[in-house]
C-alpha distance (Angstrom), angle and dihedral (degrees) to the residues before:
residue distance angle dihedral
M1 . . .
S2 3.81 . .
R3 3.76 124.6 .
F4 3.82 88.7 -109.9
D5 3.78 90.1 55.2
D6 3.80 91.9 47.3
T7 3.81 90.7 50.2
E8 3.80 92.1 46.0
T9 3.83 91.2 51.0
A10 3.81 91.8 49.0
L11 3.81 92.5 46.3
L12 3.81 93.3 49.0
E13 3.84 90.1 47.6
R14 3.81 89.3 51.8
L15 3.80 91.7 50.2
R16 3.80 90.6 49.0
T17 3.81 89.8 50.2
M18 3.80 87.7 53.6
K19 3.86 88.5 50.4
A20 3.81 91.6 -122.1
K21 3.79 114.2 -168.4
P22 3.85 135.8 164.4
E23 3.82 116.4 -63.5
M24 3.80 91.5 17.6
T25 3.82 120.8 124.4
L26 3.76 121.5 -146.1
N27 3.79 133.3 -165.8
L28 3.82 109.7 -111.6
F29 3.82 90.3 -144.6
E30 3.81 90.6 59.7
I31 3.80 87.6 55.6
G32 3.77 101.8 39.0
V33 3.81 102.9 41.5
P34 3.82 96.0 59.4
L35 3.81 90.8 43.7
N36 3.82 90.7 50.5
A37 3.80 88.7 50.3
S38 3.82 88.0 53.2
G39 3.80 90.1 57.1
F40 3.80 102.8 -95.2
S41 3.80 117.6 131.7
Q42 3.78 124.0 -131.1
D43 3.83 89.8 -114.0
E44 3.83 91.7 54.0
I45 3.82 90.9 48.7
M46 3.79 93.3 47.5
E47 3.80 91.8 48.6
V48 3.82 90.2 58.1
M49 3.84 91.6 43.7
F50 3.81 91.0 52.0
A51 3.82 88.8 51.8
L52 3.81 90.5 50.5
E53 3.80 89.5 48.0
Q54 3.78 90.8 51.2
D55 3.84 88.5 51.9
K56 3.85 87.1 51.7
I57 3.79 92.8 -120.6
I58 3.80 93.4 119.9
A59 3.77 137.6 16.4
F60 3.79 129.4 -158.7
A61 3.79 112.5 -116.7
S62 3.75 132.4 -169.6
A63 3.80 124.4 -81.1
N64 3.79 95.3 37.1
R65 3.81 92.2 -61.9
L66 3.79 132.7 140.4
L67 3.82 121.7 -146.3
M68 3.79 118.5 -149.6
L69 3.79 109.9 -138.2
K70 3.82 100.8 175.0
K71 3.77 140.2 13.0
L72 3.77 115.0 -77.5
P73 3.81 116.2 -95.3
S74 3.77 114.4 -104.8
């Protein structure tokens, strides 16, 4: 598994733990801090988030928030 895949898996698990669903906004710090503590860098996390944004699953919102647009991929 590549580092991108590992980061994506960890990020999706974190979002599931937070019960992320469409039209919900989440604090980026509540996502990033635990992932950083698990050994993922901010650059790795953002790379996965940009991919999810490109797939129109999430959108970046103001005030360090993340908007869920669609259900998480399985």
